[in-house]
C-alpha positions in Angstrom: -18.1 -4.0 -15.1 -15.5 -5.5 -12.9 -13.5 -2.3 -12.4 -16.7 -0.5 -11.2 -17.2 -3.2 -8.6 -13.5 -3.0 -7.7 -13.9 0.8 -7.1 -17.1 0.4 -5.0 -15.7 -2.5 -2.9 -12.3 -0.6 -2.6 -14.1 2.5 -1.4 -16.1 0.6 1.1 -13.0 -1.3 2.4 -11.0 2.0 2.6 -13.9 3.7 4.5 -14.2 0.8 7.0 -10.4 0.7 7.5 -10.3 4.5 8.1 -13.1 4.1 10.7 -11.1 1.3 12.4 -7.9 3.3 12.4 -9.6 6.6 13.5 -8.5 8.4 10.3 -12.0 9.0 8.8 -11.9 12.8 9.3 -8.6 13.2 7.4 -9.6 11.0 4.4 -11.8 11.8 1.5 -13.7 9.6 -0.9 -10.9 9.3 -3.5 -8.3 8.4 -0.8 -10.7 5.8 0.6 -11.0 4.2 -2.8 -7.2 4.2 -3.3 -6.5 2.8 0.2 -9.2 0.1 -0.3 -7.8 -1.0 -3.6 -4.2 -1.0 -2.5 -5.3 -2.7 0.7 -7.0 -5.4 -1.3 -3.7 -6.2 -3.0 -1.8 -6.1 0.4 -4.5 -8.3 2.0 -4.3 -10.9 -0.8 -0.5 -11.0 -0.4 -0.9 -11.5 3.3 -3.9 -13.8 3.4 -3.0 -15.9 0.4 0.2 -17.6 1.6 -0.4 -17.4 5.3 -4.0 -18.4 5.6 -4.8 -19.9 2.2 -7.5 -17.3 1.8 -7.8 -15.1 -1.3 -10.4 -12.5 -2.1 -11.0 -10.5 -5.2 -12.6 -7.1 -5.5 -13.4 -7.8 -9.1 -16.5 -9.7 -8.0 -18.2 -8.9 -4.7 -17.9 -11.3 -1.9 -17.8 -10.9 1.9 -14.4 -12.8 2.0 -13.0 -10.3 -0.5 -14.2 -7.4 1.4 -12.8 -8.7 4.7 -9.4 -9.3 3.0 -9.5 -5.8 1.5 -10.3 -4.3 4.9 -7.5 -6.2 6.6 -5.0 -5.1 4.0 -6.2 -1.5 4.2 -5.8 -1.5 8.0 -2.2 -2.7 7.5 -1.6 0.0 4.9 -3.0 2.7 7.2 -0.9 1.4 10.1 2.2 1.7 7.9 1.2 5.2 6.9 0.7 6.1 10.6 4.1 4.8 11.5 5.7 6.8 8.7 3.8 10.0 9.5 3.7 10.0 13.2 6.2 7.5 14.4 3.5 5.4 16.0 0.3 3.4 15.3 -2.8 4.9 16.7 
């Protein structure tokens, strides 16, 4: 059951991050899920040591969703730098 919640929260986090980074038109549902799940890992790596915050997408929590969205925004910013040479 945990992986289903991880996919749902990952998709939601990826969708929110794509809205924040103005990439919603170029991303589909599957890519939103991938970006959200990878963003959750990145967010936990960033937020854990720096802020003492950790969130897990294995169980739903607002803190976990926020950490996942922050990580997904960082991931999309890196992708924008690689693809276009700038963050938009």
